[in-house]
N, C-alpha and C positions, 0 to 999 in steps of 0.2 A: 133383719133390720138393722140392730144394734151394732151386730159385728161387723157388717158392710160400712156403715158409719165408722166404725174405729179402725176399719183397714184403710178407709179415705181418707181419715185425720193422720194417721201415721205415716201415708204415703205423700201427703202434704208438708209436714214437719219435715219428712225426710228430704224433700225436694227444696225447701228453705235452707236446712242445713246445708245442702251439697252446694248452694247457690253462694252462701256464706265463703265456703271453702273455696270456691272459685273465685270469688272476690279478692280473699286474701291472697292467692296464689298470683291473681292478677295484678294486684300491687307489689306482690314480691318482685315478679318479672320486669316490671317497668321502676328504674332507679329513681331516687329522689337525689335532689342536689345541695351539697352543704359546703359554704365558704369558710375558709381558715383565713384569719388574719392574725396580725400582732408578731410577736417574737417566736416564729418557729422557723423550722426547718426549710419550710415552703408556703408560700401564700396562694390562694386561688380557689377556685369552685371546682369541687369534685364530686364525682359519683358515688351515693352511699347506698344503701338498703335499709328498707324501714324495720328490717329486724336488728340493725345495727346499734349498739348504744354508743356514749361519746368514746370511752376507752377503748374499744375494740377499733371504731373509726379512727382515732388519733395515732395509735399502734400501726394500724395498717399502712396508713398515708406517710407516716415516718419511715417503715421500712421500705416501702416503694422508691422515696426519694433517695433514702442511702443505696439501694440498690442500682436505681439509675445512675447515680452520681460515681459509683464506683465502676459502672458496666463502661462509661467513656475514658475511664483512665488509662493513658497508653505507656505508663513507666512506674516504677515504685515512688518517685518522688512525689507524682501526683495524687496517688494512692495515700501515701503518709500524710499530704496534706489536707486532702477529703477527710480523712481520719480524725486530723486534728481538728477541722473545723465541727466533726458532728459529734465529736466530744462535750462540743457545749450544751448545756443543759437546757431544756425547755421546760416552762412552768408545769407542774402539773395540780398546782393550786390556786385559788384565783382566777379560774377561767370565767369567762362571761359566754354565756349560751344565750343568744338573741334569737326568737322566733319570728315568723313574718308579722305577726301581730305589733311587735314591739315590744313583748314581754322578755324580761330577761331574768337569769338564773345564774348564782354564783355557784360553781362545780368545784369540787374537792376532790381530783381523782386520787390524792394520797390517803385521803380519809377510806375511801371506797376500797381501797387495796388492803387497809388494815382493817377495817370492820365489815365489808361487804354490803355498806347500807347502799341501795340502788338510788336513792334520792341524790345521790351525786355521781351517780351514770345512769342519765334518762335514756330514752329511746330517740333517735333522731326524728325530725320530722323536716319536710321539702321546704327550702331556702330558709333552713337554720344557718344561723352564723356562729363559729366557736373563734373568740378574740384571747389571744395567749398574751397574760402580761410579760414583762420584760424580768429576769431573773438577775438578782443582785447578792448573791449569799455573803459579799463582804461586810454588806450594812443592812441589808433588810431580810434579817435571819434570827431564829432562834435556836439556841442549843441547848441539847436535854443529854445531861450526863449521871454518873452515879449507877444505884440501884435499879435501872431499867433494863427491861429485855434487848432493848436495840438501841443503843447511843446513837442522835443524830442530831444534825444539824439541817434544819429545813426553812423553807421561803417562810417570812411572816406573812399572814393575813390580816387585816384591820378586823378586830374583834377576836382575835385568838386568847384564849384563857388556858389556864394552868391546866386543866382537865384535857385541853385539847393536845396541849404540849405531850402529856403523860400518854394519851392515846395513841399519836403517831411515834412514839417510842416505844410502843408495844406493849405497855402497862409495865408496873413496877415487878422485878423478878422475885419470885416468890422464895426464892433461894436465901433472901434477906430478911430475917423476920423482923418484926416491929418496926416497920418502914412507916411512918404517918407524917412528916415534914419534909417539906422542902426548902432550900435555900436558892433565892433570884438574886444574882448581881446584876447589877444595871449601872453603866456608866452615864455619866453627864454628856453632854453635846461635845466638848471639846476632849472628852476622854482624860481630864486630870484626875476626876473621882468616882470612886466605885462605892456604890451604896448597895447594901444589903438587907433582904427583906426576909423574914423566917414566915412560913404561912402551914397551914395543915394542906395534907394532900387534895382534901374534898372541897376546900375555899375555892369558889370559881373565881379568883383574882384574874383580871384582864391582864393580858402581858404588855409588853412594847417592842419595839424594834431592837435588836442588839440584846436582848436579854439571855443571860446564861442561869438555866434552871438546872441545879444540883439536887438529884434526890438523894439524901443523905443516909447512909446506912454504915454499921460497923462492918469491916472487911471479913468476908467469909470466907474461912481457911477449909471448910469442907469441901475440897476437890478430892479428884482420883488421883492421890500419890501412888506410885508404884514403881516396883523395879522388876525386871527380867530375870528369872534364874535359867540358865541355860545348862544342860549336861547332866552329870550323873546324880541327879537327886531322885526321889520317889514322885515327887509331882511337878515337873518342872513347868515353868510358865512365868505369868506375870501375877506377882504375890503383892496383895495392896498393904502400905505402909502407911504411918503417919506422916505429921508435917516434922522433920527432923527430930525425932525422938523414937526411931524403931532401930535396933541394933542388927548385926548381921547375924548375930544366932538366933533372935526369933525369925529373922528370914528363912534360915535353912529349916528351923522348927516348922514352921508354917509349910514350906516345901517339902514335908516329910521327912527330911533326913537324907544323909547323904547313901548312895548304893556301895556294894562292896567292889565294883571297879572304879570308885570315885578316885582320883590322883589328888591329894590332898595338899600335897607338896608344890603343884602348879597351878591350884585353884585361885582365881583374881577376883577383884571386884573392879569394873572398868568404868571410869568415870567419863564420860565426856562433856563438851561444853553445853550441851541440852540441861544438865544438872546444875547449871548455873544462869537460867534463862533470865534476863536482865535488858532493859535498854540500855543500861550503863556497863554491862561486864560482857563486852564482845570480843574476838578475837584480835581484830584491829586498834581496840583501846589498850588491850592488854601489852600489845607488842610494843606501841608508842610508851606506855607506863613501864614498862620493864627497862626500855631502851635509853629513857630521858637523860638519867643522870650516870649510863653505863660507862666505865673506862676500857673495854673489851677491845683489843686489835682486830683488824679484819678478819682474820682466820677464826678468831674465838669468837666472834660475833655470829659466823655462818654456823658453828657448832652448837651455839646458844640458841639461835633459831629453828635449826632442827629439833633441838631440845624442846621447845616451846611448842612447835606445831605437834610433837607427840603429846605433848600435857594436854592439848586441845581434844586431840583425836580420841586420847585414850589415856588420860589420867589415871593410875591406878591407886587404889586405896591398899596400904601396905599392913597385910593382913596374914597371918600364919593360921591357916585353916586347920592345921593339925592341933594347934591350942584354942580352938573355937570353944568348945566346953569344958576347957580347964578353969576351974574357981579363981585360981591364982595368976590367972592372965588378963590382960586388958584388950587381948585381940577380938575376943566375942562380943566387945562392947561397942566397936566401930559404929557409928551410926551412919546408915546408909541415907541415900538421897533419891528424889522423885528422879526417874530416868536411869537410875544406876544399872547395870548388868552386872550379874553374878554368875563367872562361869566355872564349872566344875567339868575340869577336862577327862576323859576316860585315862586310866594308867598305861601307858605309852613304855614297853619293855624292849624299844629299840634305841639304837644309837646310829646318827646318818654322820657318814665319812664322805667327803668329796673332794674336787680340786685334783691335783697332781698326786693320783694315786691309781694303780693299776685297774682297780675295782670300784667303782664310786656307787655308792647306795646305802640301804638300811641293814645294819648288822643287830643280832641279839644281842641285848644287855647281857654283860657279865658283872656279877657283883666286885667289887674292890678291885676294879682294873684301871691301868693309867691307859695313857693315848697309845703307847707302844703296841700294846696288845691289839687294838684295832686296826692301828695300821699294818700289822702283820696279818690279821684277818682280811683285809682288802688286797693283800696281794705286794704289800710294800708301794715305797714312793716312785715315782717317774723320775728319770734321769734331769728333767728339769725343776723338780722341787726345790722350793726354799723354806721360808719359814711354816711352821705349823702351829694354828692356834685353835685353842678348845673355846667353843661357844657355849654359854651355859643355856639350857633350853628355857628355864623360866626368866631371867632378866636379862637374856641375850647379851651378858657380859664378856669381853674376849679377855681370854687368857693365853700369854705365850708359853707352848709348851716345854720352850728350851729353858725358860726363865723358871716354871713349876712344872717340873715333871713328875712330881708325885701328887698331883692333881686328880681326886678320884672321880672317874668319869659316871657319872649319873644319867637314870634314863632320861631320853628326850634330848641329851646333849648333842652338839654338832661338832665334828672335826673338820677343819678345814687345811688344806696342804697348798700354798700360794705357788704361785710360778715365778721364776726366775726370769729376768727381762732381758733377750737376746742382745748382746752388742757385739756389733761387727767392728771392722778395722776403721770404716769410715766415721763410724761412732767415736771411737778414741782418738782418731785426728782432730775431728771438731772440738771435742774436748779440750785439747792439749791448745788447739787455736783460740780459744775463749781464753782460757787462762794466761796464752801470751799476749792477747791482747789487754786483759787486765792489767797485767804485770807492766805492759807498756804505757799504758795510761798513769800508772802509778809512777814511774819515771818518769814521765813528761810533767807532772805535777811536782815533783821534788825537784827536778830540773829548773823549773821556772821560781820555784820560792828562793833556790839558791842564789840564781841573777838577781832577784830583787833584794837580797839580803846582802849581795855585794856593791 
């Protein structure tokens, strides 16, 4: 008897539970209506679901409106104009949510997105109305800077406090120690007077429109300073360094030292513009600074700009790596910077010869030999050969083989043989014609001066 009664009660409870599920599913199937008003991308009444919250609904309607606007665009100009209009921000703070009974709630989606508190993102109900306030971040704002995780400028809402501002800036950055005060800078109405207020971070002081909040902290220089060591060291890769206090000798030690194949004569420290990261140190500003009082002529200016470009792309630290561990040398004391690249190439026992030679290509290095040895090894020069140059492998400096025939060729050097420019009969006739025209012009000028003198 008791068992039958228990089974009956379980059956009844199961039917009730199933009925509730059916009711909920029925409610989900039939959409509700929600109205959007105020300063939003689109106004009107839209279908929603009872399982939708405010943030989900607003995001969905915005994306649909944006998609519909772009779908009717016929050309790139229209698309550009639509995107420009869509860039205008809509408020995510101070939204008014009204229900059919006339009750109102102030919704702060910015806070919800920071702290996940669903009181600022409730479920929607049938006939709800969402009213968006206008956004004026030029006047109706608060800015938070300094030792916070996300420096931010946000829309001010009446009643905002210091703790709200810090929360919207995602809190104090824990990388800064002993942060306990804030500076609030406040302009008067005509913008001629700036007042400052020092308060503790836990003081719930009420803010005003236009307040700038500085969370004061000493600069934290505990950053990820590093150099990249490439090539012939035992442990290549990124090496951690200090801020302007680590020497190249220290770096090589941390990289495990050189391998037996390291070419210390051609090793180098490469420093690009990244090593001088600054808003005031840019390639463009340096170009203007360097050229402002220059007295260079046009051709020299072109060469100078080439050198400046190379300085930015790869300005080298002049360090003799063969003397790195010599206590009597200053080379090992060179201070490396963040983003420097230390390149230790492999020994190259080759010399490259090309240009007007019979066989261009790599030749095995032979100690204490001059350019003529390599010319012979390459099968001699061609009939159109002109000048011969030695290009040093490390510095890329050019040396005339004719002027300096006893220059010792080193591993990695280049030998280039230039080509004579063919001159036809018509070329020489043209040159003679040009000279004759110049002489004729000079004679005319002299004749005019003679006549004026008489």
